[in-house]
All heavy atoms as a GROMACS GRO file, in nm:
protein
  560
    1MET      N    1  12.681   8.264   9.573
    1MET     CA    2  12.669   8.189   9.445
    1MET      C    3  12.665   8.043   9.475
    1MET      O    4  12.718   7.997   9.568
    1MET     CB    5  12.791   8.215   9.357
    1MET     CG    6  12.809   8.355   9.303
    1MET     SD    7  12.948   8.357   9.198
    1MET     CE    8  12.868   8.415   9.051
    2GLU      N    9  12.591   7.972   9.388
    2GLU     CA   10  12.586   7.828   9.398
    2GLU      C   11  12.679   7.765   9.296
    2GLU      O   12  12.693   7.811   9.180
    2GLU     CB   13  12.448   7.778   9.373
    2GLU     CG   14  12.346   7.802   9.487
    2GLU     CD   15  12.219   7.733   9.465
    2GLU    OE1   16  12.158   7.734   9.357
    2GLU    OE2   17  12.167   7.678   9.564
    3PHE      N   18  12.742   7.652   9.341
    3PHE     CA   19  12.828   7.581   9.257
    3PHE      C   20  12.783   7.434   9.255
    3PHE      O   21  12.729   7.389   9.351
    3PHE     CB   22  12.980   7.597   9.299
    3PHE     CG   23  13.026   7.736   9.296
    3PHE    CD1   24  13.012   7.822   9.394
    3PHE    CD2   25  13.081   7.784   9.178
    3PHE    CE1   26  13.048   7.954   9.393
    3PHE    CE2   27  13.122   7.914   9.174
    3PHE     CZ   28  13.106   8.006   9.274
    4LYS      N   29  12.824   7.357   9.146
    4LYS     CA   30  12.801   7.215   9.148
    4LYS      C   31  12.935   7.140   9.114
    4LYS      O   32  13.004   7.170   9.016
    4LYS     CB   33  12.703   7.184   9.034
    4LYS     CG   34  12.676   7.030   9.031
    4LYS     CD   35  12.553   6.990   8.949
    4LYS     CE   36  12.530   6.845   8.962
    4LYS     NZ   37  12.417   6.801   8.892
    5CYS      N   38  12.961   7.049   9.202
    5CYS     CA   39  13.079   6.966   9.191
    5CYS      C   40  13.035   6.838   9.108
    5CYS      O   41  12.948   6.760   9.151
    5CYS     CB   42  13.133   6.922   9.322
    5CYS     SG   43  13.275   6.812   9.316
    6TYR      N   44  13.090   6.823   8.985
    6TYR     CA   45  13.060   6.706   8.909
    6TYR      C   46  13.137   6.585   8.955
    6TYR      O   47  13.105   6.474   8.909
    6TYR     CB   48  13.082   6.739   8.758
    6TYR     CG   49  12.984   6.838   8.712
    6TYR    CD1   50  13.006   6.970   8.703
    6TYR    CD2   51  12.845   6.801   8.682
    6TYR    CE1   52  12.910   7.068   8.660
    6TYR    CE2   53  12.757   6.890   8.644
    6TYR     CZ   54  12.784   7.023   8.632
    6TYR     OH   55  12.695   7.116   8.591
    7THR      N   56  13.227   6.595   9.036
    7THR     CA   57  13.304   6.482   9.092
    7THR      C   58  13.221   6.408   9.193
    7THR      O   59  13.206   6.286   9.181
    7THR     CB   60  13.440   6.526   9.146
    7THR    OG1   61  13.513   6.594   9.050
    7THR    CG2   62  13.522   6.406   9.196
    8CYS      N   63  13.168   6.476   9.293
    8CYS     CA   64  13.098   6.410   9.399
    8CYS      C   65  12.942   6.448   9.392
    8CYS      O   66  12.870   6.410   9.476
    8CYS     CB   67  13.151   6.445   9.530
    8CYS     SG   68  13.139   6.619   9.578
    9ASP      N   69  12.902   6.520   9.286
    9ASP     CA   70  12.757   6.555   9.255
    9ASP      C   71  12.702   6.629   9.373
    9ASP      O   72  12.587   6.602   9.417
    9ASP     CB   73  12.685   6.436   9.228
    9ASP     CG   74  12.556   6.466   9.150
    9ASP    OD1   75  12.561   6.554   9.065
    9ASP    OD2   76  12.453   6.392   9.168
   10MET      N   77  12.773   6.730   9.428
   10MET     CA   78  12.722   6.813   9.534
   10MET      C   79  12.700   6.953   9.493
   10MET      O   80  12.778   7.016   9.414
   10MET     CB   81  12.825   6.813   9.649
   10MET     CG   82  12.795   6.890   9.772
   10MET     SD   83  12.926   6.879   9.886
   10MET     CE   84  12.877   6.997  10.003
   11ILE      N   85  12.588   7.017   9.533
   11ILE     CA   86  12.560   7.153   9.508
   11ILE      C   87  12.588   7.229   9.642
   11ILE      O   88  12.536   7.183   9.750
   11ILE     CB   89  12.412   7.171   9.462
   11ILE    CG1   90  12.403   7.104   9.328
   11ILE    CG2   91  12.384   7.323   9.447
   11ILE    CD1   92  12.253   7.103   9.276
   12PHE      N   93  12.662   7.333   9.630
   12PHE     CA   94  12.701   7.413   9.756
   12PHE      C   95  12.703   7.562   9.718
   12PHE      O   96  12.720   7.599   9.604
   12PHE     CB   97  12.835   7.363   9.814
   12PHE     CG   98  12.949   7.378   9.716
   12PHE    CD1   99  13.029   7.494   9.727
   12PHE    CD2  100  12.972   7.281   9.623
   12PHE    CE1  101  13.134   7.504   9.645
   12PHE    CE2  102  13.084   7.299   9.536
   12PHE     CZ  103  13.167   7.409   9.553
   13GLU      N  104  12.697   7.640   9.829
   13GLU     CA  105  12.722   7.782   9.819
   13GLU      C  106  12.857   7.819   9.861
   13GLU      O  107  12.903   7.751   9.962
   13GLU     CB  108  12.612   7.861   9.895
   13GLU     CG  109  12.475   7.852   9.830
   13GLU     CD  110  12.383   7.959   9.893
   13GLU    OE1  111  12.429   8.062   9.943
   13GLU    OE2  112  12.267   7.929   9.877
   14GLY      N  113  12.916   7.919   9.804
   14GLY     CA  114  13.046   7.964   9.847
   14GLY      C  115  13.104   8.079   9.765
   14GLY      O  116  13.037   8.117   9.666
   15PRO      N  117  13.214   8.134   9.804
   15PRO     CA  118  13.269   8.240   9.723
   15PRO      C  119  13.336   8.182   9.598
   15PRO      O  120  13.381   8.071   9.594
   15PRO     CB  121  13.378   8.289   9.824
   15PRO     CG  122  13.417   8.173   9.905
   15PRO     CD  123  13.298   8.094   9.921
   16GLY      N  124  13.328   8.256   9.502
   16GLY     CA  125  13.383   8.213   9.370
   16GLY      C  126  13.511   8.294   9.334
   16GLY      O  127  13.536   8.399   9.397
   17ARG      N  128  13.586   8.247   9.241
   17ARG     CA  129  13.694   8.316   9.184
   17ARG      C  130  13.693   8.311   9.033
   17ARG      O  131  13.645   8.213   8.977
   17ARG     CB  132  13.827   8.265   9.242
   17ARG     CG  133  13.860   8.134   9.204
   17ARG     CD  134  14.000   8.085   9.266
   17ARG     NE  135  14.031   7.955   9.227
   17ARG     CZ  136  13.991   7.838   9.275
   17ARG    NH1  137  13.903   7.834   9.368
   17ARG    NH2  138  14.031   7.726   9.225
   18LYS      N  139  13.744   8.408   8.971
   18LYS     CA  140  13.739   8.422   8.824
   18LYS      C  141  13.855   8.336   8.771
   18LYS      O  142  13.968   8.355   8.810
   18LYS     CB  143  13.744   8.562   8.780
   18LYS     CG  144  13.736   8.583   8.630
   18LYS     CD  145  13.742   8.739   8.600
   18LYS     CE  146  13.744   8.763   8.455
   18LYS     NZ  147  13.756   8.907   8.424
   19GLN      N  148  13.831   8.261   8.671
   19GLN     CA  149  13.931   8.187   8.601
   19GLN      C  150  13.927   8.223   8.450
   19GLN      O  151  13.827   8.204   8.388
   19GLN     CB  152  13.911   8.029   8.616
   19GLN     CG  153  14.011   7.947   8.542
   19GLN     CD  154  13.985   7.798   8.548
   19GLN    OE1  155  13.872   7.764   8.527
   19GLN    NE2  156  14.084   7.716   8.573
   20ASP      N  157  14.041   8.268   8.398
   20ASP     CA  158  14.044   8.300   8.261
   20ASP      C  159  14.104   8.182   8.188
   20ASP      O  160  14.184   8.106   8.238
   20ASP     CB  161  14.146   8.418   8.239
   20ASP     CG  162  14.085   8.550   8.298
   20ASP    OD1  163  13.971   8.567   8.283
   20ASP    OD2  164  14.166   8.623   8.348
   21TYR      N  165  14.051   8.150   8.061
   21TYR     CA  166  14.093   8.041   7.982
   21TYR      C  167  14.078   8.077   7.831
   21TYR      O  168  14.008   8.174   7.808
   21TYR     CB  169  14.017   7.911   8.015
   21TYR     CG  170  13.875   7.916   7.988
   21TYR    CD1  171  13.819   7.850   7.872
   21TYR    CD2  172  13.783   7.966   8.073
   21TYR    CE1  173  13.687   7.858   7.837
   21TYR    CE2  174  13.652   7.972   8.045
   21TYR     CZ  175  13.600   7.918   7.921
   21TYR     OH  176  13.465   7.919   7.900
   22ASN      N  177  14.143   8.004   7.745
   22ASN     CA  178  14.129   8.029   7.608
   22ASN      C  179  14.048   7.921   7.539
   22ASN      O  180  14.096   7.804   7.530
   22ASN     CB  181  14.272   8.042   7.554
   22ASN     CG  182  14.272   8.104   7.410
   22ASN    OD1  183  14.173   8.158   7.371
   22ASN    ND2  184  14.381   8.094   7.344
   23ASP      N  185  13.934   7.954   7.496
   23ASP     CA  186  13.853   7.854   7.423
   23ASP      C  187  13.890   7.845   7.283
   23ASP      O  188  13.916   7.948   7.212
   23ASP     CB  189  13.702   7.897   7.425
   23ASP     CG  190  13.607   7.796   7.375
   23ASP    OD1  191  13.584   7.793   7.253
   23ASP    OD2  192  13.556   7.711   7.453
   24PRO      N  193  13.906   7.728   7.220
   24PRO     CA  194  13.953   7.712   7.077
   24PRO      C  195  13.856   7.776   6.982
   24PRO      O  196  13.902   7.824   6.876
   24PRO     CB  197  13.965   7.556   7.048
   24PRO     CG  198  13.920   7.498   7.176
   24PRO     CD  199  13.890   7.598   7.281
   25MET      N  200  13.729   7.785   7.018
   25MET     CA  201  13.632   7.844   6.920
   25MET      C  202  13.607   7.986   6.942
   25MET      O  203  13.601   8.071   6.849
   25MET     CB  204  13.500   7.764   6.924
   25MET     CG  205  13.394   7.815   6.827
   25MET     SD  206  13.246   7.714   6.826
   25MET     CE  207  13.293   7.594   6.711
   26TYR      N  208  13.593   8.034   7.067
   26TYR     CA  209  13.556   8.160   7.103
   26TYR      C  210  13.668   8.260   7.149
   26TYR      O  211  13.650   8.376   7.162
   26TYR     CB  212  13.448   8.166   7.215
   26TYR     CG  213  13.331   8.091   7.175
   26TYR    CD1  214  13.292   7.969   7.227
   26TYR    CD2  215  13.244   8.142   7.073
   26TYR    CE1  216  13.181   7.902   7.186
   26TYR    CE2  217  13.129   8.070   7.033
   26TYR     CZ  218  13.104   7.952   7.090
   26TYR     OH  219  12.990   7.879   7.047
   27GLY      N  220  13.789   8.194   7.173
   27GLY     CA  221  13.899   8.284   7.214
   27GLY      C  222  13.905   8.300   7.364
   27GLY      O  223  13.854   8.212   7.442
   28PRO      N  224  13.959   8.413   7.410
   28PRO     CA  225  13.966   8.440   7.554
   28PRO      C  226  13.828   8.442   7.620
   28PRO      O  227  13.739   8.515   7.572
   28PRO     CB  228  14.034   8.576   7.558
   28PRO     CG  229  14.098   8.599   7.426
   28PRO     CD  230  14.014   8.518   7.328
   29CYS      N  231  13.816   8.366   7.731
   29CYS     CA  232  13.692   8.355   7.806
   29CYS      C  233  13.720   8.359   7.949
   29CYS      O  234  13.835   8.345   7.990
   29CYS     CB  235  13.615   8.230   7.774
   29CYS     SG  236  13.558   8.221   7.596
   30SER      N  237  13.619   8.362   8.031
   30SER     CA  238  13.633   8.356   8.172
   30SER      C  239  13.509   8.291   8.234
   30SER      O  240  13.403   8.293   8.177
   30SER     CB  241  13.659   8.494   8.240
   30SER     OG  242  13.551   8.573   8.229
   31ARG      N  243  13.524   8.233   8.353
   31ARG     CA  244  13.417   8.167   8.424
   31ARG      C  245  13.449   8.172   8.576
   31ARG      O  246  13.554   8.207   8.614
   31ARG     CB  247  13.398   8.021   8.382
   31ARG     CG  248  13.520   7.938   8.413
   31ARG     CD  249  13.502   7.798   8.368
   31ARG     NE  250  13.630   7.731   8.364
   31ARG     CZ  251  13.655   7.616   8.298
   31ARG    NH1  252  13.564   7.565   8.225
   31ARG    NH2  253  13.773   7.560   8.301
   32ILE      N  254  13.342   8.156   8.654
   32ILE     CA  255  13.354   8.166   8.799
   32ILE      C  256  13.359   8.022   8.845
   32ILE      O  257  13.271   7.939   8.814
   32ILE     CB  258  13.229   8.235   8.861
   32ILE    CG1  259  13.220   8.383   8.802
   32ILE    CG2  260  13.252   8.246   9.010
   32ILE    CD1  261  13.330   8.472   8.829
   33ILE      N  262  13.462   7.989   8.930
   33ILE     CA  263  13.474   7.850   8.985
   33ILE      C  264  13.495   7.867   9.136
   33ILE      O  265  13.517   7.972   9.191
   33ILE     CB  266  13.593   7.774   8.924
   33ILE    CG1  267  13.718   7.856   8.942
   33ILE    CG2  268  13.564   7.754   8.779
   33ILE    CD1  269  13.842   7.771   8.907
   34SER      N  270  13.477   7.750   9.202
   34SER     CA  271  13.509   7.742   9.345
   34SER      C  272  13.556   7.600   9.381
   34SER      O  273  13.526   7.511   9.297
   34SER     CB  274  13.382   7.775   9.424
   34SER     OG  275  13.411   7.773   9.565
   35ASP      N  276  13.618   7.584   9.491
   35ASP     CA  277  13.666   7.442   9.533
   35ASP      C  278  13.554   7.382   9.617
   35ASP      O  279  13.493   7.443   9.699
   35ASP     CB  280  13.791   7.457   9.618
   35ASP     CG  281  13.908   7.513   9.537
   35ASP    OD1  282  13.913   7.474   9.409
   35ASP    OD2  283  13.999   7.581   9.583
   36CYS      N  284  13.523   7.257   9.586
   36CYS     CA  285  13.421   7.176   9.652
   36CYS      C  286  13.469   7.158   9.802
   36CYS      O  287  13.584   7.116   9.819
   36CYS     CB  288  13.402   7.046   9.579
   36CYS     SG  289  13.283   6.943   9.669
   37PRO      N  290  13.382   7.189   9.893
   37PRO     CA  291  13.415   7.166  10.034
   37PRO      C  292  13.427   7.013  10.069
   37PRO      O  293  13.488   6.980  10.168
   37PRO     CB  294  13.308   7.237  10.115
   37PRO     CG  295  13.192   7.239  10.027
   37PRO     CD  296  13.246   7.244   9.880
   38SER      N  297  13.374   6.926   9.995
   38SER     CA  298  13.370   6.788  10.022
   38SER      C  299  13.490   6.718   9.969
   38SER      O  300  13.566   6.648  10.042
   38SER     CB  301  13.243   6.720   9.960
   38SER     OG  302  13.237   6.582   9.989
   39CYS      N  303  13.522   6.737   9.844
   39CYS     CA  304  13.637   6.664   9.775
   39CYS      C  305  13.741   6.749   9.730
   39CYS      O  306  13.852   6.702   9.695
   39CYS     CB  307  13.586   6.577   9.653
   39CYS     SG  308  13.529   6.668   9.525
   40GLY      N  309  13.727   6.881   9.727
   40GLY     CA  310  13.834   6.978   9.685
   40GLY      C  311  13.847   6.997   9.537
   40GLY      O  312  13.932   7.071   9.493
   41ALA      N  313  13.760   6.935   9.458
   41ALA     CA  314  13.773   6.950   9.310
   41ALA      C  315  13.719   7.088   9.268
   41ALA      O  316  13.632   7.144   9.333
   41ALA     CB  317  13.686   6.842   9.244
   42GLU      N  318  13.768   7.142   9.156
   42GLU     CA  319  13.715   7.265   9.100
   42GLU      C  320  13.567   7.242   9.065
   42GLU      O  321  13.540   7.145   8.989
   42GLU     CB  322  13.801   7.306   8.977
   42GLU     CG  323  13.920   7.386   9.016
   42GLU     CD  324  13.986   7.441   8.893
   42GLU    OE1  325  13.936   7.418   8.774
   42GLU    OE2  326  14.093   7.505   8.903
   43SER      N  327  13.488   7.341   9.096
   43SER     CA  328  13.345   7.331   9.061
   43SER      C  329  13.297   7.446   8.994
   43SER      O  330  13.335   7.557   9.013
   43SER     CB  331  13.271   7.314   9.196
   43SER     OG  332  13.317   7.202   9.270
   44ALA      N  333  13.210   7.421   8.891
   44ALA     CA  334  13.159   7.527   8.806
   44ALA      C  335  13.030   7.593   8.873
   44ALA      O  336  12.967   7.528   8.954
   44ALA     CB  337  13.121   7.478   8.672
   45GLU      N  338  13.000   7.712   8.832
   45GLU     CA  339  12.878   7.780   8.880
   45GLU      C  340  12.765   7.704   8.838
   45GLU      O  341  12.751   7.652   8.727
   45GLU     CB  342  12.877   7.920   8.824
   45GLU     CG  343  12.764   8.006   8.870
   45GLU     CD  344  12.762   8.147   8.806
   45GLU    OE1  345  12.846   8.178   8.726
   45GLU    OE2  346  12.672   8.222   8.843
   46PHE      N  347  12.663   7.686   8.931
   46PHE     CA  348  12.544   7.611   8.906
   46PHE      C  349  12.428   7.714   8.878
   46PHE      O  350  12.400   7.806   8.955
   46PHE     CB  351  12.505   7.528   9.028
   46PHE     CG  352  12.381   7.452   9.014
   46PHE    CD1  353  12.371   7.341   8.921
   46PHE    CD2  354  12.266   7.477   9.083
   46PHE    CE1  355  12.255   7.272   8.907
   46PHE    CE2  356  12.149   7.408   9.078
   46PHE     CZ  357  12.146   7.305   8.983
   47ARG      N  358  12.358   7.693   8.768
   47ARG     CA  359  12.240   7.769   8.733
   47ARG      C  360  12.126   7.675   8.720
   47ARG      O  361  12.125   7.578   8.639
   47ARG     CB  362  12.266   7.835   8.604
   47ARG     CG  363  12.377   7.941   8.617
   47ARG     CD  364  12.401   8.027   8.499
   47ARG     NE  365  12.509   8.107   8.509
   47ARG     CZ  366  12.557   8.193   8.416
   47ARG    NH1  367  12.503   8.195   8.301
   47ARG    NH2  368  12.663   8.270   8.439
   48LYS      N  369  12.021   7.707   8.797
   48LYS     CA  370  11.899   7.625   8.789
   48LYS      C  371  11.838   7.632   8.655
   48LYS      O  372  11.832   7.744   8.604
   48LYS     CB  373  11.808   7.665   8.902
   48LYS     CG  374  11.856   7.638   9.044
   48LYS     CD  375  11.767   7.683   9.149
   48LYS     CE  376  11.834   7.672   9.284
   48LYS     NZ  377  11.758   7.731   9.390
   49PRO      N  378  11.784   7.522   8.598
   49PRO     CA  379  11.720   7.521   8.464
   49PRO      C  380  11.590   7.608   8.482
   49PRO      O  381  11.522   7.599   8.580
   49PRO     CB  382  11.697   7.382   8.430
   49PRO     CG  383  11.724   7.305   8.560
   49PRO     CD  384  11.798   7.386   8.648
   50LYS      N  385  11.568   7.678   8.375
   50LYS     CA  386  11.443   7.757   8.367
   50LYS      C  387  11.325   7.660   8.335
   50LYS      O  388  11.340   7.566   8.263
   50LYS     CB  389  11.448   7.866   8.256
   50LYS     CG  390  11.551   7.970   8.288
   50LYS     CD  391  11.560   8.071   8.180
   50LYS     CE  392  11.659   8.178   8.207
   50LYS     NZ  393  11.661   8.277   8.105
   51PRO      N  394  11.210   7.687   8.399
   51PRO     CA  395  11.099   7.594   8.365
   51PRO      C  396  11.058   7.615   8.216
   51PRO      O  397  11.060   7.723   8.164
   51PRO     CB  398  10.984   7.643   8.459
   51PRO     CG  399  11.031   7.780   8.511
   51PRO     CD  400  11.184   7.785   8.494
   52ALA      N  401  11.015   7.501   8.165
   52ALA     CA  402  10.973   7.499   8.016
   52ALA      C  403  10.831   7.561   8.002
   52ALA      O  404  10.750   7.539   8.094
   52ALA     CB  405  10.976   7.364   7.969
   53LYS      N  406  10.814   7.637   7.896
   53LYS     CA  407  10.683   7.690   7.872
   53LYS      C  408  10.589   7.574   7.826
   53LYS      O  409  10.633   7.489   7.740
   53LYS     CB  410  10.693   7.794   7.761
   53LYS     CG  411  10.756   7.913   7.812
   53LYS     CD  412  10.771   8.024   7.703
   53LYS     CE  413  10.842   8.146   7.752
   53LYS     NZ  414  10.860   8.249   7.651
   54ASN      N  415  10.468   7.570   7.876
   54ASN     CA  416  10.382   7.460   7.849
   54ASN      C  417  10.258   7.515   7.777
   54ASN      O  418  10.150   7.484   7.814
   54ASN     CB  419  10.338   7.385   7.971
   54ASN     CG  420  10.278   7.259   7.941
   54ASN    OD1  421  10.277   7.208   7.820
   54ASN    ND2  422  10.220   7.190   8.039
   55ASN      N  423  10.271   7.594   7.669
   55ASN     CA  424  10.158   7.641   7.595
   55ASN      C  425  10.169   7.610   7.452
   55ASN      O  426  10.127   7.688   7.363
   55ASN     CB  427  10.153   7.801   7.612
   55ASN     CG  428  10.281   7.873   7.568
   55ASN    OD1  429  10.382   7.805   7.539
   55ASN    ND2  430  10.276   8.001   7.571
   56SER      N  431  10.206   7.482   7.424
   56SER     CA  432  10.218   7.441   7.281
   56SER      C  433  10.086   7.355   7.257
   56SER      O  434  10.035   7.291   7.339
   56SER     CB  435  10.338   7.362   7.256
   56SER     OG  436  10.342   7.243   7.337
   57SER      N  437  10.041   7.367   7.127
   57SER     CA  438   9.930   7.292   7.092
   57SER      C  439   9.969   7.174   7.007
   57SER      O  440  10.078   7.168   6.960
   57SER     CB  441   9.827   7.384   7.016
   57SER     OG  442   9.893   7.428   6.894
   58PRO      N  443   9.877   7.074   6.988
   58PRO     CA  444   9.915   6.960   6.899
   58PRO      C  445   9.960   6.998   6.758
   58PRO      O  446  10.036   6.923   6.698
   58PRO     CB  447   9.791   6.874   6.902
   58PRO     CG  448   9.715   6.915   7.022
   58PRO     CD  449   9.750   7.054   7.050
   59GLN      N  450   9.907   7.111   6.709
   59GLN     CA  451   9.947   7.156   6.583
   59GLN      C  452  10.087   7.194   6.566
   59GLN      O  453  10.149   7.183   6.463
   59GLN     CB  454   9.854   7.273   6.533
   59GLN     CG  455   9.712   7.230   6.505
   59GLN     CD  456   9.629   7.356   6.463
   59GLN    OE1  457   9.657   7.465   6.504
   59GLN    NE2  458   9.526   7.330   6.389
   60ASP      N  459  10.148   7.236   6.678
   60ASP     CA  460  10.284   7.281   6.678
   60ASP      C  461  10.384   7.162   6.648
   60ASP      O  462  10.491   7.186   6.611
   60ASP     CB  463  10.325   7.335   6.809
   60ASP     CG  464  10.258   7.474   6.836
   60ASP    OD1  465  10.202   7.531   6.740
   60ASP    OD2  466  10.245   7.519   6.956
   61SER      N  467  10.338   7.039   6.674
   61SER     CA  468  10.426   6.926   6.651
   61SER      C  469  10.430   6.884   6.500
   61SER      O  470  10.523   6.807   6.464
   61SER     CB  471  10.387   6.810   6.736
   61SER     OG  472  10.258   6.765   6.700
   62CYS      N  473  10.343   6.927   6.419
   62CYS     CA  474  10.334   6.896   6.278
   62CYS      C  475  10.418   6.996   6.196
   62CYS      O  476  10.419   7.117   6.230
   62CYS     CB  477  10.190   6.895   6.224
   62CYS     SG  478  10.091   6.761   6.298
   63PRO      N  479  10.477   6.956   6.088
   63PRO     CA  480  10.556   7.052   6.010
   63PRO      C  481  10.462   7.158   5.948
   63PRO      O  482  10.343   7.126   5.919
   63PRO     CB  483  10.622   6.960   5.903
   63PRO     CG  484  10.548   6.836   5.899
   63PRO     CD  485  10.480   6.820   6.037
   64ALA      N  486  10.522   7.265   5.910
   64ALA     CA  487  10.445   7.379   5.860
   64ALA      C  488  10.401   7.341   5.710
   64ALA      O  489  10.297   7.381   5.671
   64ALA     CB  490  10.524   7.506   5.852
   65TYR      N  491  10.477   7.262   5.638
   65TYR     CA  492  10.455   7.226   5.503
   65TYR      C  493  10.407   7.082   5.505
   65TYR      O  494  10.487   6.995   5.538
   65TYR     CB  495  10.574   7.250   5.413
   65TYR     CG  496  10.562   7.205   5.278
   65TYR    CD1  497  10.484   7.273   5.181
   65TYR    CD2  498  10.616   7.078   5.224
   65TYR    CE1  499  10.458   7.234   5.052
   65TYR    CE2  500  10.597   7.035   5.098
   65TYR     CZ  501  10.517   7.110   5.008
   65TYR     OH  502  10.496   7.071   4.881
   66HIS      N  503  10.289   7.054   5.472
   66HIS     CA  504  10.237   6.916   5.469
   66HIS      C  505  10.267   6.845   5.339
   66HIS      O  506  10.209   6.888   5.232
   66HIS     CB  507  10.087   6.916   5.495
   66HIS     CG  508  10.052   6.980   5.629
   66HIS    ND1  509  10.085   6.928   5.751
   66HIS    CD2  510   9.993   7.101   5.656
   66HIS    CE1  511  10.050   7.006   5.844
   66HIS    NE2  512   9.994   7.108   5.794
   67SER      N  513  10.338   6.743   5.340
   67SER     CA  514  10.374   6.671   5.217
   67SER      C  515  10.284   6.559   5.191
   67SER      O  516  10.298   6.487   5.092
   67SER     CB  517  10.523   6.617   5.219
   67SER     OG  518  10.531   6.527   5.334
   68GLY      N  519  10.184   6.535   5.272
   68GLY     CA  520  10.082   6.428   5.255
   68GLY      C  521  10.135   6.295   5.323
   68GLY      O  522  10.048   6.201   5.338
   69GLY      N  523  10.251   6.282   5.366
   69GLY     CA  524  10.298   6.165   5.431
   69GLY      C  525  10.310   6.175   5.576
   69GLY      O  526  10.372   6.079   5.646
   70CYS      N  527  10.269   6.286   5.638
   70CYS     CA  528  10.286   6.302   5.782
   70CYS      C  529  10.175   6.231   5.857
   70CYS      O  530  10.056   6.264   5.847
   70CYS     CB  531  10.282   6.452   5.813
   70CYS     SG  532  10.294   6.485   5.987
   71SER      N  533  10.203   6.132   5.934
   71SER     CA  534  10.109   6.057   6.012
   71SER      C  535  10.052   6.128   6.127
   71SER      O  536   9.940   6.103   6.172
   71SER     CB  537  10.161   5.923   6.055
   71SER     OG  538  10.277   5.952   6.146
   72CYS      N  539  10.119   6.241   6.170
   72CYS     CA  540  10.065   6.303   6.286
   72CYS      C  541   9.960   6.409   6.256
   72CYS      O  542   9.888   6.461   6.327
   72CYS     CB  543  10.184   6.380   6.364
   72CYS     SG  544  10.252   6.516   6.272
   73CYS      N  545   9.946   6.439   6.121
   73CYS     CA  546   9.849   6.537   6.075
   73CYS      C  547   9.720   6.482   6.024
   73CYS      O  548   9.632   6.554   5.976
   73CYS     CB  549   9.911   6.630   5.963
   73CYS     SG  550  10.062   6.709   6.016
   74HIS      N  551   9.706   6.356   6.026
   74HIS     CA  552   9.587   6.285   5.978
   74HIS      C  553   9.480   6.267   6.081
   74HIS      O  554   9.495   6.248   6.198
   74HIS     CB  555   9.612   6.157   5.907
   74HIS     CG  556   9.697   6.170   5.787
   74HIS    ND1  557   9.650   6.211   5.664
   74HIS    CD2  558   9.835   6.155   5.772
   74HIS    CE1  559   9.758   6.218   5.580
   74HIS    NE2  560   9.866   6.186   5.642
   0.00000   0.00000   0.00000
């Protein structure tokens, strides 16, 4: 698993451990954490961002209902 330390901004691989916590909105939750080998801070699991889809057309940026005042639709 990959983890990211937000204290020293390091991405590293290592074994993780489950941490249970109580979220005020969602209730009981858990996450996988690991200790940073550089500074020793608790680090969260790192997930690479998914690439954005690039198949939007210029019409997608205009609202569906044209009120006549939209400068991007003229």
